[in-house]
C-alpha positions in Angstrom: -42.7 -7.7 48.6 -45.6 -7.8 51.0 -47.5 -4.8 52.3 -47.1 -3.4 55.8 -49.6 -4.5 58.5 -52.8 -2.4 58.6 -52.2 1.0 60.3 -48.4 0.8 59.9 -46.7 3.5 57.8 -43.0 4.3 57.0 -42.0 7.9 56.0 -38.7 9.5 55.2 -37.5 11.9 57.9 -37.9 15.3 56.2 -34.9 16.9 58.0 -32.4 14.2 57.5 -30.9 13.7 54.1 -29.4 10.4 52.9 -25.9 10.2 54.2 -22.8 8.1 53.9 -21.7 6.5 57.1 -18.2 5.9 58.4 -18.3 2.3 57.2 -19.1 3.4 53.6 -22.7 2.4 53.7 -25.5 4.8 53.0 -28.3 5.5 55.6 -31.8 6.6 54.7 -33.6 7.7 57.9 -37.2 6.8 58.3 -40.0 7.3 60.7 -42.3 4.5 61.7 -45.9 5.4 62.4 -48.6 3.1 63.7 -52.3 3.9 63.8 -51.5 7.6 63.2 -49.0 8.0 66.0 -45.2 8.2 65.8 -43.7 4.9 66.9 -40.0 5.2 66.3 -37.0 6.0 64.0 -35.2 3.5 61.8 -32.7 3.6 59.0 -32.5 1.7 55.8 -28.7 1.0 55.4 -27.4 0.2 51.9 -24.0 -0.7 50.5 -22.8 1.5 47.7 -23.8 -1.1 45.2 -27.4 -1.3 46.7 -27.6 2.5 46.7 -26.4 2.7 43.0 -29.1 0.1 42.0 -31.8 2.0 43.9 -30.7 5.2 42.2 -30.8 3.6 38.7 -34.3 2.1 39.5 -35.5 5.5 40.7 -34.3 7.1 37.4 -36.3 4.5 35.4 -39.4 4.9 37.6 -39.3 8.7 37.4 -39.1 8.5 33.6 -42.0 6.1 33.7 -39.8 3.5 31.9 -39.4 -0.2 32.5 -36.4 -1.1 34.7 -33.7 -2.6 32.7 -30.0 -3.4 33.0 -29.0 -3.1 29.4 -26.2 -0.5 29.0 -27.9 1.0 25.9 -31.0 1.7 27.9 -29.3 3.2 30.9 -31.2 6.4 31.8 -29.4 9.7 31.1 -29.2 10.5 34.8 -26.9 7.4 35.2 -24.6 8.1 32.4 -21.2 9.9 32.7 -21.8 13.3 31.2 -25.5 12.7 30.9 -25.4 11.4 27.3 -25.7 8.1 25.6 -22.3 6.4 24.9 -21.1 6.6 21.3 -21.0 3.2 19.6 -17.6 1.7 19.2 -16.6 1.1 15.6 -14.6 -1.9 14.8 -12.3 -2.1 11.7 
């Protein structure tokens, strides 16, 4: 992904938490700042699947671990009950 043009910055709106909209999508509210001055509001809208993927990627990034999609490497924050699944034994 490319960088923003020089002088353009995007920040989360501190007073607005991520929220679920009526259509089921999630909205992350952002401020656009250009050359140090406020230039407008915008929202990053994500489907539940996109929000789930972002959440999992944030878990990996916060743990300073490589992003992976292998179930055995799913971060604890993304597991039901917060623990690794037990291996299934086959007779």
